[in-house]
Kinemage of the C-alpha trace (Angstrom):
@kinemage 1
@onewidth
@group {chain A} dominant
@subgroup {mainchain}
@vectorlist {calphas} color= white
{ca unk a 1} P 13.996 35.302 -21.134
{ca unk a 2} L 10.865 36.840 -19.385
{ca unk a 3} L 7.653 34.639 -18.825
{ca unk a 4} L 5.934 36.556 -21.094
{ca unk a 5} L 8.482 35.873 -23.781
{ca unk a 6} L 8.837 32.315 -23.328
{ca unk a 7} L 5.123 32.162 -23.656
{ca unk a 8} L 4.900 33.755 -26.974
{ca unk a 9} L 7.308 31.057 -28.491
{ca unk a 10} L 5.957 29.771 -32.054
{ca unk a 11} L 3.685 26.882 -31.324
{ca unk a 12} L 3.187 23.773 -33.803
{ca unk a 13} L -0.123 24.023 -35.263
{ca unk a 14} L -0.768 20.527 -35.522
{ca unk a 15} L -0.024 19.599 -31.518
{ca unk a 16} L -3.594 20.262 -29.893
{ca unk a 17} L -2.290 20.375 -26.387
{ca unk a 18} L -0.023 23.397 -27.803
{ca unk a 19} L -2.640 25.277 -29.853
{ca unk a 20} L -4.982 24.827 -26.894
{ca unk a 21} L -3.078 26.139 -24.474
{ca unk a 22} L -4.663 28.879 -22.313
{ca unk a 23} L -4.066 31.005 -19.350
{ca unk a 24} L -3.907 29.033 -16.469
{ca unk a 25} L -6.290 29.126 -13.502
{ca unk a 26} L -6.278 30.586 -9.958
{ca unk a 27} L -5.977 28.520 -6.629
{ca unk a 28} L -6.509 29.965 -3.603
{ca unk a 29} L -6.170 27.856 -0.095
{ca unk a 30} L -8.280 29.577 2.440
{ca unk a 31} L -7.140 28.923 6.184
{ca unk a 32} L -6.465 25.281 5.776
{ca unk a 33} L -6.639 23.460 8.712
{ca unk a 34} L -5.286 19.750 8.243
{ca unk a 35} L -5.610 17.498 11.442
{ca unk a 36} L -4.478 13.416 11.834
{ca unk a 37} L -6.227 12.903 15.477
{ca unk a 38} L -4.814 14.674 17.925
{ca unk a 39} L -1.971 15.863 15.776
{ca unk a 40} L -2.416 19.459 13.321
{ca unk a 41} L -0.265 19.220 10.278
{ca unk a 42} L -1.814 22.468 8.396
{ca unk a 43} L -2.281 25.494 10.879
{ca unk a 44} L -4.491 28.068 8.710
{ca unk a 45} L -2.906 27.994 5.197
{ca unk a 46} L -3.210 30.876 3.006
{ca unk a 47} L -2.115 30.986 -0.286
{ca unk a 48} L -2.940 32.863 -3.445
{ca unk a 49} L -1.755 31.065 -6.939
{ca unk a 50} L -2.201 33.648 -10.214
{ca unk a 51} L -2.948 31.779 -12.918
{ca unk a 52} L -0.238 30.024 -14.996
{ca unk a 53} L 2.272 30.849 -12.235
{ca unk a 54} L 4.280 28.337 -11.040
{ca unk a 55} L 4.704 28.060 -7.215
{ca unk a 56} L 6.682 25.941 -5.505
{ca unk a 57} L 5.782 24.414 -1.870
{ca unk a 58} L 9.556 24.066 -0.215
{ca unk a 59} L 10.689 22.628 2.915
{ca unk a 60} L 12.164 19.637 5.409
{ca unk a 61} L 10.313 16.503 5.386
{ca unk a 62} L 7.217 16.287 7.659
{ca unk a 63} L 6.410 20.268 6.923
{ca unk a 64} L 3.344 19.681 5.844
{ca unk a 65} L 3.544 20.423 1.905
{ca unk a 66} L 2.455 17.629 0.391
{ca unk a 67} L -0.406 17.310 2.513
{ca unk a 68} L -1.320 20.854 1.209
{ca unk a 69} L -0.822 19.270 -2.420
{ca unk a 70} L -3.124 16.094 -1.173
{ca unk a 71} L -5.731 18.532 -0.111
{ca unk a 72} L -5.707 20.830 -3.044
{ca unk a 73} L -5.801 17.326 -5.262
{ca unk a 74} L -8.619 16.252 -3.610
{ca unk a 75} L -6.738 13.319 -1.882
{ca unk a 76} L -7.339 14.359 1.912
{ca unk a 77} L -10.213 16.244 3.686
{ca unk a 78} L -9.319 19.775 4.859
{ca unk a 79} L -10.437 19.803 8.730
{ca unk a 80} L -11.244 23.427 8.243
{ca unk a 81} L -10.325 26.015 5.246
{ca unk a 82} L -11.678 26.061 1.586
{ca unk a 83} L -9.819 25.423 -1.536
{ca unk a 84} L -10.917 27.558 -4.254
{ca unk a 85} L -10.370 26.708 -8.432
{ca unk a 86} L -10.569 29.877 -10.650
{ca unk a 87} L -12.804 31.344 -7.738
{ca unk a 88} L -14.732 28.450 -7.273
{ca unk a 89} L -15.483 26.388 -3.816
{ca unk a 90} L -14.116 22.658 -4.599
{ca unk a 91} L -13.331 21.946 -0.998
{ca unk a 92} L -16.221 19.252 -0.968
{ca unk a 93} L -15.537 18.119 -5.180
{ca unk a 94} L -14.404 14.745 -5.400
{ca unk a 95} L -10.879 14.579 -7.038
{ca unk a 96} L -11.832 13.387 -10.603
{ca unk a 97} L -14.000 16.147 -10.664
{ca unk a 98} L -11.619 18.948 -10.392
{ca unk a 99} L -9.264 18.844 -13.736
{ca unk a 100} L -6.290 18.117 -11.781
{ca unk a 101} L -3.352 16.435 -13.553
{ca unk a 102} L -1.190 15.019 -11.113
{ca unk a 103} L 2.449 13.294 -11.150
{ca unk a 104} L 3.980 11.780 -8.183
{ca unk a 105} L 7.555 10.749 -7.148
{ca unk a 106} L 6.895 6.978 -8.314
{ca unk a 107} L 6.204 6.587 -12.092
{ca unk a 108} L 2.888 4.782 -11.808
{ca unk a 109} L 3.017 3.182 -14.946
{ca unk a 110} L 0.930 0.204 -16.179
{ca unk a 111} L 3.642 -2.255 -17.369
{ca unk a 112} L 1.245 -4.029 -19.492
{ca unk a 113} L 0.495 -0.957 -21.914
{ca unk a 114} L 2.532 0.528 -24.322
{ca unk a 115} L 3.754 4.252 -23.301
{ca unk a 116} L 1.247 5.661 -26.081
{ca unk a 117} L -2.002 3.262 -24.084
{ca unk a 118} L -0.468 4.532 -20.557
{ca unk a 119} L -0.713 8.356 -21.634
{ca unk a 120} L -4.073 7.939 -23.135
{ca unk a 121} L -5.150 5.707 -20.018
{ca unk a 122} L -7.270 8.907 -18.542
{ca unk a 123} L -8.531 10.274 -21.856
{ca unk a 124} L -9.960 6.633 -22.237
{ca unk a 125} L -11.952 6.565 -18.754
{ca unk a 126} L -13.229 9.723 -19.954
{ca unk a 127} L -14.848 8.284 -22.760
{ca unk a 128} L -12.676 9.492 -25.389
{ca unk a 129} L -12.393 7.484 -28.702
{ca unk a 130} L -9.663 4.993 -28.774
{ca unk a 131} L -8.193 6.700 -32.325
{ca unk a 132} L -8.807 10.573 -30.817
{ca unk a 133} L -7.142 9.605 -27.311
{ca unk a 134} L -4.305 7.671 -29.558
{ca unk a 135} L -3.627 11.186 -31.095
{ca unk a 136} L -4.127 13.123 -28.019
{ca unk a 137} L -1.583 10.981 -26.405
{ca unk a 138} L 1.040 11.258 -29.047
{ca unk a 139} L 1.067 15.243 -29.255
{ca unk a 140} L 1.566 15.097 -25.516
{ca unk a 141} L 4.511 12.219 -25.927
{ca unk a 142} L 5.791 14.867 -28.766
{ca unk a 143} L 5.595 17.763 -25.949
{ca unk a 144} L 7.885 15.900 -23.674
{ca unk a 145} L 10.175 15.130 -26.362
{ca unk a 146} L 9.038 10.784 -26.064
{ca unk a 147} L 7.201 10.525 -29.516
{ca unk a 148} L 9.291 8.117 -31.227
{ca unk a 149} L 8.948 5.711 -28.031
{ca unk a 150} L 5.304 5.404 -28.151
{ca unk a 151} L 5.365 1.558 -29.001
{ca unk a 152} L 7.840 0.592 -26.070
{ca unk a 153} L 6.905 -0.564 -22.695
{ca unk a 154} L 7.519 0.929 -19.342
{ca unk a 155} L 10.278 -1.409 -18.879
{ca unk a 156} L 12.046 -0.837 -22.021
{ca unk a 157} L 12.389 3.137 -20.831
{ca unk a 158} L 14.935 4.599 -18.333
{ca unk a 159} L 14.028 6.010 -15.222
{ca unk a 160} L 13.750 9.726 -16.426
{ca unk a 161} L 11.760 8.654 -19.494
{ca unk a 162} L 9.156 6.851 -17.482
{ca unk a 163} L 9.091 10.110 -15.656
{ca unk a 164} L 8.743 11.856 -18.923
{ca unk a 165} L 5.418 9.349 -19.537
{ca unk a 166} L 3.971 10.160 -16.674
{ca unk a 167} L 4.401 13.819 -16.832
{ca unk a 168} L 2.544 13.431 -20.488
{ca unk a 169} L -0.353 11.444 -19.151
{ca unk a 170} L -0.866 14.081 -16.683
{ca unk a 171} L -1.110 16.857 -19.415
{ca unk a 172} L -2.757 14.841 -22.153
{ca unk a 173} L -6.282 15.561 -20.346
{ca unk a 174} L -5.626 19.333 -20.954
{ca unk a 175} L -5.997 19.903 -17.149
{ca unk a 176} L -6.506 23.227 -15.264
{ca unk a 177} L -3.849 23.164 -12.542
{ca unk a 178} L -0.717 20.427 -12.945
{ca unk a 179} L 0.530 19.378 -9.584
{ca unk a 180} L 4.406 17.726 -9.113
{ca unk a 181} L 4.596 15.654 -5.947
{ca unk a 182} L 8.729 15.295 -5.713
{ca unk a 183} L 8.762 13.952 -9.317
{ca unk a 184} L 12.298 14.281 -9.635
{ca unk a 185} L 13.924 12.786 -6.306
{ca unk a 186} L 14.068 9.303 -7.572
{ca unk a 187} L 16.243 10.371 -10.510
{ca unk a 188} L 20.317 10.840 -11.016
{ca unk a 189} L 21.430 14.716 -10.569
{ca unk a 190} L 21.770 14.714 -14.538
{ca unk a 191} L 18.767 13.658 -16.016
{ca unk a 192} L 16.728 15.480 -12.784
{ca unk a 193} L 18.020 18.564 -13.995
{ca unk a 194} L 17.543 17.952 -17.415
{ca unk a 195} L 14.041 17.240 -16.547
{ca unk a 196} L 13.448 19.989 -14.403
{ca unk a 197} L 14.151 22.559 -16.764
{ca unk a 198} L 11.979 20.585 -19.637
{ca unk a 199} L 8.752 20.763 -16.485
{ca unk a 200} L 9.319 24.376 -17.098
{ca unk a 201} L 9.728 25.146 -20.520
{ca unk a 202} L 6.157 22.908 -21.049
{ca unk a 203} L 4.883 24.707 -18.530
{ca unk a 204} L 5.671 27.964 -19.944
{ca unk a 205} L 4.442 26.984 -23.211
{ca unk a 206} L 1.124 25.712 -21.939
{ca unk a 207} L 0.784 28.615 -19.052
{ca unk a 208} L -0.798 26.002 -16.906
{ca unk a 209} L -0.939 27.009 -13.382
{ca unk a 210} L 1.342 24.356 -11.584
{ca unk a 211} L 2.219 23.569 -7.691
{ca unk a 212} L 5.752 21.692 -7.322
{ca unk a 213} L 6.315 20.096 -4.000
{ca unk a 214} L 9.713 19.695 -3.089
{ca unk a 215} L 12.531 19.475 -0.294
{ca unk a 216} L 15.425 20.690 -2.835
{ca unk a 217} L 15.878 24.236 -2.641
{ca unk a 218} L 17.936 24.163 -5.911
{ca unk a 219} L 15.135 22.568 -7.907
{ca unk a 220} L 12.903 25.438 -6.119
{ca unk a 221} L 14.711 28.337 -6.821
{ca unk a 222} L 15.883 27.353 -10.498
{ca unk a 223} L 12.055 26.867 -11.836
{ca unk a 224} L 9.434 28.697 -9.589
{ca unk a 225} L 7.984 32.091 -10.406
{ca unk a 226} L 7.705 32.132 -6.450
{ca unk a 227} L 8.301 29.774 -3.245
{ca unk a 228} L 6.541 29.275 -0.003
{ca unk a 229} L 8.816 28.291 2.358
{ca unk a 230} L 6.776 25.849 5.035
{ca unk a 231} L 7.824 24.478 8.451
{ca unk a 232} L 5.918 22.923 10.730
{ca unk a 233} L 2.330 22.909 8.718
{ca unk a 234} L 3.112 26.581 8.436
{ca unk a 235} L 4.579 29.289 5.535
{ca unk a 236} L 7.500 30.879 6.687
{ca unk a 237} L 7.744 33.290 4.084
{ca unk a 238} L 6.473 33.653 0.213
{ca unk a 239} L 7.627 35.022 -2.746
{ca unk a 240} L 10.191 35.094 -5.439
{ca unk a 241} L 13.676 32.896 -5.728
{ca unk a 242} L 15.095 36.589 -5.069
{ca unk a 243} L 13.320 37.857 -2.437
{ca unk a 244} L 13.735 34.751 -0.467
{ca unk a 245} L 17.438 34.350 -1.502
{ca unk a 246} L 18.410 38.390 -0.625
{ca unk a 247} L 15.592 39.367 1.655
{ca unk a 248} L 14.828 36.666 4.219
{ca unk a 249} L 11.408 37.244 6.433
{ca unk a 250} L 13.175 34.608 9.105
{ca unk a 251} L 16.308 32.883 9.926
{ca unk a 252} L 14.562 29.709 9.622
{ca unk a 253} L 14.177 30.997 5.582
{ca unk a 254} L 18.036 32.050 5.830
{ca unk a 255} L 19.037 28.998 6.668
{ca unk a 256} L 16.965 26.963 4.439
{ca unk a 257} L 17.471 28.630 1.221
{ca unk a 258} L 20.828 28.716 -0.018
{ca unk a 259} L 24.346 28.262 1.562
{ca unk a 260} L 24.955 29.608 4.690
{ca unk a 261} L 27.416 29.476 7.371
{ca unk a 262} L 26.151 30.477 10.564
{ca unk a 263} L 28.686 32.675 13.271
{ca unk a 264} L 28.105 34.594 16.433
{ca unk a 265} L 27.783 38.593 16.806
{ca unk a 266} L 26.864 41.069 18.459
{ca unk a 267} L 23.899 43.021 17.383
{ca unk a 268} L 23.230 46.989 18.058
{ca unk a 269} L 20.427 47.963 16.506
{ca unk a 270} L 20.791 48.007 12.542
{ca unk a 271} L 24.211 46.611 12.434
{ca unk a 272} L 25.773 43.515 13.850
{ca unk a 273} L 29.597 43.101 14.612
{ca unk a 274} L 31.155 40.125 13.619
{ca unk a 275} L 34.681 39.278 14.834
{ca unk a 276} L 34.431 43.406 15.425
{ca unk a 277} L 33.656 43.395 11.838
{ca unk a 278} L 30.380 45.792 11.122
{ca unk a 279} L 27.536 44.264 8.755
{ca unk a 280} L 24.180 45.536 7.987
{ca unk a 281} L 21.072 43.711 9.373
{ca unk a 282} L 18.716 42.393 6.903
{ca unk a 283} L 15.314 43.481 8.728
{ca unk a 284} L 14.496 44.938 12.576
{ca unk a 285} L 16.693 46.363 14.467
{ca unk a 286} L 18.421 43.798 16.946
{ca unk a 287} L 20.259 43.921 20.206
{ca unk a 288} L 22.472 41.170 21.987
{ca unk a 289} L 23.991 38.116 21.121
{ca unk a 290} L 22.591 36.615 18.049
{ca unk a 291} L 23.363 34.221 15.090
{ca unk a 292} L 24.951 35.643 11.533
{ca unk a 293} L 24.014 34.098 8.580
{ca unk a 294} L 26.835 34.839 6.435
{ca unk a 295} L 26.281 33.702 2.109
{ca unk a 296} L 29.288 32.176 1.300
{ca unk a 297} L 29.864 34.469 -2.121
{ca unk a 298} L 30.179 37.486 0.473
{ca unk a 299} L 33.269 36.009 2.252
{ca unk a 300} L 36.473 36.214 0.558
{ca unk a 301} L 39.744 34.877 1.145
{ca unk a 302} L 42.811 36.863 1.407
{ca unk a 303} L 46.888 36.223 2.506
{ca unk a 304} L 47.194 35.609 5.972
{ca unk a 305} L 49.774 38.663 5.731
{ca unk a 306} L 47.094 41.068 5.048
{ca unk a 307} L 45.593 42.901 7.870
{ca unk a 308} L 42.587 43.753 9.116
{ca unk a 309} L 40.856 40.476 8.627
{ca unk a 310} L 39.257 37.323 10.434
{ca unk a 311} L 42.650 34.617 10.737
{ca unk a 312} L 41.941 30.969 10.003
{ca unk a 313} L 43.101 28.144 8.337
{ca unk a 314} L 41.636 26.122 5.084
{ca unk a 315} L 39.927 22.857 6.079
{ca unk a 316} L 38.889 21.974 2.946
{ca unk a 317} L 38.496 22.987 -0.573
{ca unk a 318} L 36.338 21.729 -3.163
{ca unk a 319} L 35.995 22.029 -6.898
{ca unk a 320} L 32.707 22.874 -8.774
{ca unk a 321} L 33.491 23.602 -12.213
{ca unk a 322} L 33.237 27.180 -12.104
{ca unk a 323} L 34.178 28.158 -8.809
{ca unk a 324} L 35.252 26.594 -5.462
{ca unk a 325} L 33.938 26.579 -2.416
{ca unk a 326} L 36.802 26.136 0.842
{ca unk a 327} L 35.535 26.017 4.549
{ca unk a 328} L 38.066 27.522 6.834
{ca unk a 329} L 38.368 27.269 10.545
{ca unk a 330} L 39.093 30.402 12.473
{ca unk a 331} L 40.767 30.512 15.526
{ca unk a 332} L 37.909 30.325 17.687
{ca unk a 333} L 36.977 26.799 15.937
{ca unk a 334} L 34.256 28.578 14.083
{ca unk a 335} L 33.589 26.945 10.300
{ca unk a 336} L 33.197 29.611 7.361
{ca unk a 337} L 32.767 28.670 4.199
{ca unk a 338} L 33.393 30.971 1.181
{ca unk a 339} L 32.932 30.894 -2.307
{ca unk a 340} L 35.440 32.094 -5.092
{ca unk a 341} L 37.209 31.575 -8.477
{ca unk a 342} L 38.092 28.324 -9.311
{ca unk a 343} L 41.414 29.321 -10.249
{ca unk a 344} L 42.065 30.718 -6.687
{ca unk a 345} L 43.338 27.638 -5.169
{ca unk a 346} L 43.521 26.770 -1.138
{ca unk a 347} L 45.778 23.988 -0.025
{ca unk a 348} L 44.598 21.957 3.542
{ca unk a 349} L 46.135 23.530 6.301
{ca unk a 350} L 47.019 27.277 4.789
{ca unk a 351} L 46.505 30.306 6.892
{ca unk a 352} L 44.671 33.012 5.118
{ca unk a 353} L 42.640 35.693 6.390
{ca unk a 354} L 38.804 35.954 5.836
{ca unk a 355} L 37.269 39.597 4.755
{ca unk a 356} L 33.043 40.447 4.195
{ca unk a 357} L 30.958 42.172 1.751
{ca unk a 358} L 29.748 44.727 3.590
{ca unk a 359} L 25.851 43.514 2.463
{ca unk a 360} L 22.863 42.898 4.562
{ca unk a 361} L 22.931 39.592 6.757
{ca unk a 362} L 20.213 37.445 8.393
{ca unk a 363} L 20.578 37.412 12.070
{ca unk a 364} L 18.593 34.903 14.878
{ca unk a 365} L 18.571 36.266 18.255
{ca unk a 366} L 20.182 33.510 20.727
{ca unk a 367} L 18.447 31.986 23.578
{ca unk a 368} L 18.122 34.394 26.637
{ca unk a 369} L 19.123 33.795 29.924
{ca unk a 370} L 16.835 31.376 31.931
{ca unk a 371} L 13.333 32.423 32.772
{ca unk a 372} L 13.384 34.513 29.896
{ca unk a 373} L 11.741 33.852 26.433
{ca unk a 374} L 13.849 32.676 23.771
{ca unk a 375} L 12.914 34.217 20.260
{ca unk a 376} L 13.799 30.560 18.840
{ca unk a 377} L 14.933 30.034 15.021
{ca unk a 378} L 12.046 31.872 13.536
{ca unk a 379} L 12.561 35.137 14.485
{ca unk a 380} L 10.553 37.648 11.921
{ca unk a 381} L 12.563 40.393 9.747
{ca unk a 382} L 11.274 43.215 8.142
């Protein structure tokens, strides 16, 4: 279903949150710099977020994604640059005046308050009457599927339910922008997927601009309109999930987004030879020794007797429901992952050959001889 179709779903007329849902607010980072003493953690961050867009900041721990979110929320002051909401510079506007809802990794619920009162807390602080706040809090709880638990206390809820309450509390004030700081990382795998999908469904229904911080690439790929991949306080690439996976702009993005096997190759312009087999390069022409990023779905297993493949031995094979992922050790000790049908079994120690689909691959130039610069792990691709 497309975003526009999802937003056009019938709305419950007696739920004020749904009835009043707007088109979202634009968000702009303009050259955001953040220093902690002598350490610079954000290096001139530039991002344009469209009204109603769901964008994820994705990257490893320490890359600056949470700092960027806190600058947007007003919890941190930028050293340089500006933050705009709806075209208005809010860089010096305090957090409570920015009209932003925020959900953290920790639930941060008041243990002595009922679920309905936890949800209504922000409204009461804004001077909304008790009855009106309770009605709107009830709407928010219905939105996240917890209307029937309104009278319970936090200790009577599961972790996933507590995080839903935290989400309802962030939504009840009808903020212009919703910020999510790794809200799913404390949950078990099944609940994490369920709540992830629920957050996306609610975001589409409300049309609220959402910024989601995560280090989990699967989460980002599943729910985002666009993803900004960050590394060391900079953005390596920003684009749709399909763009990042199929057309990575740097080797870092290719390595971080999706699963790849890194194998040696010799590049000669627009092609690279992997065990003598030519594959097209994604991006600018390259020459010399490179690391090649092979996606497991672009590698297939063949019988050891078939000619023309790369010989190897199965090291392990993992059943993952609808498919299997098998690890093969080639004769030169390179490890290659293969994704294939679940019905295609491969046993430990079995001799096989590998074949490659001729799809464009990302490459990383290897370090040159001493005295010459290395292209490192972030060689730009076209």
